[in-house]
N, C-alpha and C positions, 0 to 999 in steps of 0.2 A: 903256036904250038904248047905255048905254056897255059894258053885259055882252052884248051883242046885236053891238058890233064888235068887242068881244074873239074872241066865238065865232066869226065872220067871219075875223077876221086868223087865229085859231089854224087855221081850215079850211082857208084859203088857205096857211097854213103848210104843213099835213100833206099837202093835194093836190101843193103843189111838191115836197116830199120823196119823194112816191110817186112823181111822175112823172117824177122824179129815180131812184129805185129802180128803174121800169120800164125806163125807158133802158139803164140798169146789166145789170139783167136779160135785157136782150133783145140788147145788145152780149155777155155771155158765152154765151149762149143762140147767137147767132150764130158765136163764135169755136169753142166747141164741136163746131157743125155742120160748120165748115169742117175740125176736128180729125179729126172720125169721116170724114168723106168721104177725109182724107189716109191715115187708117187703112185703109179700104176698099180705096182704090188700092192700097197697101202691100201687105198681106192677097189681093188680083188677083194681084199681080205673083210672091207666094212662092208661092202656087198653082201658075201658071203654072210656075215654077220649080222646084218641087217633083214636078208632071207629066212635067216634060223630065228630071229626074232620076231620074225610075221608069222613064219608056221606055228611058233608056240604061243603067238598071241590070237592064231586062228583055233588051236586046237583046244585053250584056255574059255574062250568064248564058247565053244560048241558045248563044253564041260557045264560052262556055266549058264547055258538057256535049259540045259537039260536037268541042272538042279534046278531054273527057275519052273520050270515045268510040272516038277515034281512037288515044289514046297506049294505050290497052287493046286495040287491035285492034295497035299496033305489038306492043307487049308480049307478046302472044300468037306473033305472030310470031316476035319473039326466043327466046318460050320455045322453040318449034317446032324452031328452025334450032340452038339449044343443044341440047337432046334429040338432033337429028339428028347433029350432031356427038359428042357425048357416046358413042351408038350407033359411031360410027366407029372414036372413039378405045376405046371398048370390044372392038371386035372387032381393030384392030390390035395390042392388048395382049394379047388373043389369039395372034395369029398370032404375034408375037415368043415368045410362054411356048411355043409349039409349035415353033417355030424353035431355039430353047434347047434344047427337050427332045430334040429330033432330033438337033440338036449332041449332047448328051451322050451319045445311044443311040449316036449315029456311035463317038465315043470309046470306049463301052464296048465296042461289039460289035469295034473296031478294037483295042482291047486284048485282047480276046478270040481272034481271031484270031492277033496275035503268038504270044500264050502255045500254042492251040493248034499254031501252025506250029512254036514250039519244042519242044515236046513230041514232035510228029510226028518233028523231025529229029535227035531226041536229044540236045541238047543241054543238054536240062531234063528230070531224071526228079520223077515226081511224089512219089517216096518218099527224095530226096535233101536232106535240109534245110541242107547247107551251100551248095547252089546259089544260094540267097538271096541273098546279099549282090552276085550278081552284077546285080542288078536294081537297077531304081529305088524306093528307098524310099518314095515320094510317088505310087506309083500307086495306090493304095486312097484316096488323098486326091483325086488329078484326077477319080475317077469315082464322087465320094462321091453327089453331087447325080442320077446319075444311075441309080446302083443306088438311093437312095433311095426317086426314082419309080418306078423298075420294081418294085419290093417293093411298095410300099403299092399301084402297079395289079394286082398280083400278089394282096395279100389283098382286093382288093375283086373280084377275076376268082373268089377263090375263095367269095367270096358270093354273086356271080351265078350262079356254073357249077353248082362241084364240090358247094357245099353242095347245090343242087337236085338234082343227080346221086344223092348220098348218101339224098338225105330218099325220093327216088322208089324207091331199092334197099329203106329199110329199111320203107316202105308194104307192101312186098311180105308182110312176117313183121309188122310191129305195127299193127296197127288205130288205135292212137290216134295223133293226128298231136303233140297235147301232148308226148309220152313220144318221139316219133321228134326233135323240135325237140330236146327236153333232152338227147338222146344224145348227137347233131351237135354241139351245144354243149360240155357236157364233153368230148367228143373234140377239141373245140378250144383249150379251154384248158388239157388234159391236155397236146395236144401240144406246145402253147408252154412249160411246165414242161419237160417232157421235152427238148425243144430246147436251151434254156437251159442245164440241166445236162451234157447232152453239149457244149455248146459251152465252158462252163468247163473241165470234164475235156481237151477237145482243147486248149484254150488252156495249159492245166499240160504237159501232154506237148509239144506243140510247145516253147514256153519252156525246159522243161529239157534237150530234144536241143539247143536251139540255144547254150544260155547259153555253153557250154564253148568254141566254135568262133566266136562273135561278133564279130569285131575290127571291123565297118564304120563312118561315121561318123554311121549313124542310130542312135536311140536302141532299145533290144534293143525293148521292146514293140511302136516302129511296124516293126520287122523280123517281127515274131511275126502280128501281126494283119494285114500284106501278106502273108505265107506261108498264114493262113487263108484268106484271101479268094482268094488264085488256086489253093488247093486246097478248095476245097468239096466238091468229089464225093467225097474223102476221109473226109467223115461217115458216120458208122453207122447212115443213118438207121433200118434195122431193128431195132436194139437199142432205138431210141426209141420206133416200132412198139408192140414188146413191153410196153416202161413202159408206155405207154399204156393197151394192152388188161387188164394186169393193175391198173391204178389204177380202171380202169372198172367189171373185176367186180367189185372189193368197194366201190364206190360206192351209196350206199342211196338214192340218189334216182333213181337211174333201172335198168329191168329189162329180161331180153330173151326172148324164146321158147327153151325150152330144148335145141329141136331146131338152132338155128344159134348163132353164136358172133360178138362185136364184129370178129373179123376179118374180116367181111364187108367193112365200111368202111374195111380198113386203107390203099384207094389213095387214099382222102382223107385219115386221117391221116398218110400218108405228104408228101402233096404239104403239107400244113399244116406237117409237121415241118421240110421244107425251107425253106420260107418264114419260119418263126421262128427257123430256124438263120441263113441269111441276114440275117436283121436284127438279129444281134447283132452283126454286124462291122462295125455303124453306127456312127458318133458323131453323137450320143448314141445307144444301140439302140434299139431299136421294143420293144412291148410291148402286149398286151390289158391294160384296165382291170380292177382287183380288182370282183369283183359280189357281190353276196350277194340272195337271196330276200328279197322285201319291203321293198328299201330303195326309198327319195324318188325317184323318175321323173324325170331329168334333161335336158330337152330337146337341152341343147348335147352330151350323151353318148348317145344314143338315139334313134333313131324307134320307134315305135309300128305294130304289126303292123297288117295292115287287120281282123281283127278284134276288136283292141281297144276297150276302152272310152275314147273319148278324154277324159274327164272323171276318172280314177281319179287319185289322187296316187302310189299305189304300185306296184311291178312286181311280178308272179306270179310269173314265170319269165324267164328272158331267151334271146334266140334267136340271137343273134349277140355277141360282142363288139366293144368298142369299141377301137382302136388307138389309143394313147397313144404322145408324146415327151416325158417326162421327165412334166410336168402339160400338156402340149398334146395336144388332140385333134386326131389325123390323118384320120381315119375313124370316123363313127359309127356306133356297132352298132342290133342293133332289139332290142325287149321287148314281152312282151304283159302289158297291163294290163287291170287289170277290179276293180270295185266288190264289196267284201266277200268275193272268193276267196281270202283267204289264210285267214279263219275257216270258210268251210264248210266241212263235211264231207266228206271224201274218201276214196274207195277206199286203201288203203296199196299202195305200189309196190315197196317192200323185195323184196328176195331171198329173204328167208327166207318169204317168200309164195309160193315154187315151190320145192319140195324138188328138182324136178330140175333147177331152174337152179342152185340154191346149187352142185349136186354137177358143176355144168361149171365152176364157176371156179377150178377148177384146171387145171395146166396137163397134168397126166397125164391127166386128163379129156380134154381137147382130145386128146393123142395118141390115145388108146384110139379116140375117138369116129372119128377121121380113117379109121382100117383099117375099121371097121363100117361108115361111111356112104361114100358113091361121090360124094356132093354136092362140087363144088367149092369151095362157099364153107366146108367146115368142114378147114381147115389145121392144121397145129400149128405150135405158138407154137416161133420158133426160138432157143435157149439165146442169151442175154445175153454180148455179146463181152467 
């Protein structure tokens, strides 16, 4: 009985403890449920805030895209306006440049007019060196820019017109276009060399004549150069033409039919010599660039001919020289380029291959052939002065 009472007592105590634990667990469960509900409510609020933020971001992004599109359109419009105004500025610059050139031309022509009037009136004789001191020593400097522009333009005109006329004239007697172009190129370079030599000799003669009687405030060199500029008509261009023809006659790179002579293009040589002589009066003087067959093609110095290989790196032969002012390129030349042409076998073009032509290189044969042939292209070479 006592053991049964003790067991009942223990069961009642365990039941009481169990009930207390159950009450505590229910209390904790209810508390956890309330916390879970609170958390769910907060999570729903966070979801709502996130949705609002996402909607606002999407609206802002759309507005930003619209602004970007509008800004791009405005940028294109501004660029178009800048391009338009830049074109206007370029046009204005061209107009101003033309106006300056025209003013220089007017000043140069006015100076030439006054010079011609002085010569006509007899106040200034072209053979009187001492009369130079009565003129302004800076007259050559005042027209230097206009003379430079005119001579460069004349050089370009020689390339565009005179060269083509000489080329068409030579094609009547020479079928090979390459040989014709070589003849014209060598005639041009030889004319520059002859004109430079004649200018140096003419300058020495003028200096020798002026030095005893020069007493002006300007330096003697300026007086000499001013006289040369004013009296370019005293240049013995025929002597330079004879020198050019003699040099071409012994040049092994070119050949010519035996029935004609290089004097056929004497008018072209005359114009090149005059331009080259006038270019020596500039400060600094202008000259053609040094050239060699097989040199590396320079795009800054030359243009390729229409029949050239535009991928070839070397120059086969030159068609027109480049005009230089010291190391600055004033006008581009023209060259023919072709891959493998320098190493391909070609026929000889030396004068030794033609006995008749080799005999015609002497001035005596030119004189005798003029008496035998009535052709106007066979004229004698006048003796050098």
